[in-house]
C-alpha angles and dihedrals in degrees: 000000000000119000127219136175093222133016118194117196114202141044143242127046095331094056095044097045089048089054090049091055092044091054089066089071108013135048107189103070132160128193115200110199124189091223130032091250105083089182090072113176089002091073109101135237111246110223135157092351094307137095115238133183125249092247125312110347108171126139093235142154086051131154125217094266092052091048091054091047093053092045088054092048101042103021131268089236089057103049123064123198107233096172120227108317105173128130135183127223114210124162088353092299128110127233109193131224092014133095100195125086114277100215098188085077087069086069141274093275092052093049093045091054091049093048091048091051091051092049093049091050091046094054090044087053090235107166135166119308110267090234113050116173110135131045086246090060089053099049093046084083094057126092110277098249093052092044092053092051093049093047090052094045093048092056094041099045102033100031092230133090120252093247090064097054130068122257085240089079088085088078094052106054121031097221090059095052116131092218111082130206104220104138138047112273095254093061094037093053092048091054093043092051096049105033128046089202092062094037088063094047109031125072132198137170120291092231093056089055092050092245121151113273101200128153119173125200138151096258116233092005134069138266090258088072089060089049091052091052091049093051091045093054093047095050091044088057093050103265110149120214121197138166118236133154131198099041128180127190117216135175111198114123091342137011101266140181111208132191132171094276107015143042133194132190124208146162096241140009127209116197113200100167127108116283098256090052091047092055090061092063093070129074093219115082109228103177144348092216124105113241103181128060113195110212112230113218139181112222117206116198119193133187117212141163104253151011113255104176141052092213120104090209141349125214118220100224100164131103114268096011113140096205116078091185136359116209124209091209103171091047087077105004140044135316128217125273087261090054094252121149120244131215126178135200127204115213119183107220132164112230089242093055127100091240090059096043096044102023095152091062090062096051096102092047090052091048091051090051088054085055090053087052088054089235084118128039119242091250095041122112134186125243101205137358138195130197123215120187115205117188092196124040123135115011113231124198117246122214093269092056100096095042092050092050089054091051092047092049090052091051092049092048093050097045106025106019106198096340096095121053134186102195117194094354107179096018116130108193126066090229091057091048091052088051091052092049092046091055091045098050093045085076090063099049 
């Protein structure tokens, strides 16, 4: 049996950044990845002689400390600071430097009704329900017209009703966010600063709140280059990476990870997989319920002759839009072998839907939506396109998610005490995961 200080179970950014943090205190570290590709979702799609990300892959929403940390890990000469280049499309109009829907673009009457509803609820002291479990519970507190839109979009885009998915989904997809952008930033920030009620419900742009607007990316390359540098630094510092399936965690005489053919002992285990995968590592059965819903998406990749927009990506936050997010890939990343620019569009689509079954028939609609996003000029056309269907993209928490985490934490506390950790479980962004790790590892300094 081989002995390690730390074993990390998982792959991708979460596994590698956890190993980076662990190296500050420990030396003998093992990453066990389910597949041989420890880069996970960071590994690119090879197309037309170039390497392109699977959707938007920036390190964004960072603060200065996180920027310095990533520069140390990956290399300051690798990562370029692009700033925050998001935009939101609502009612066929763009709102810059913001990913959430900008409802004033639905019209003055619409915004006035929403503001009035918020004010009425505020003076009636109507706050969130005491018990919030589902996304439906959460949006019950929103003004009726916003609630109706979000209910419709949840069913249409995700293929499930809002009572089946956790309220935590608001952190995963911008259109489902509980905070709403209904006023100019000046008024929003005044309300947010002076009233907790509005701070929880009103959104405004990061820049207007003097927050850091940092987005890091290997300029002119792809996010896989960053993953390669991460893996290179880890292995150079002695981190071992292996591929094993069918793991079980036991704590008899020693804390042990066991597979069919191998076993490893260690002082501490970090699990950075999704919740349903994590449950399989324990002998005790916690639940029969599913806790993760993997969003199926159709990815459209287009080649074209020029860049038309300064935005890194644009979220489609309007009712009936197909495109969840349009990505200006060659603005910051690679071009094709023939020096053509590439844009991509992410379209959530259930495998039973017409979009999934006949994706090529929707190509022109998707391209026109990229025009609405101003990623493409009105007279601009594409040369070639390719469609990639991914059954599993972002993992969304189902309604049982929170309850299952509580049960799992109790099991771990009873059987493993502080020897097994689940850092940042349920967080979506890389910035949030770094925050979770920073808080966790401060306890070991």
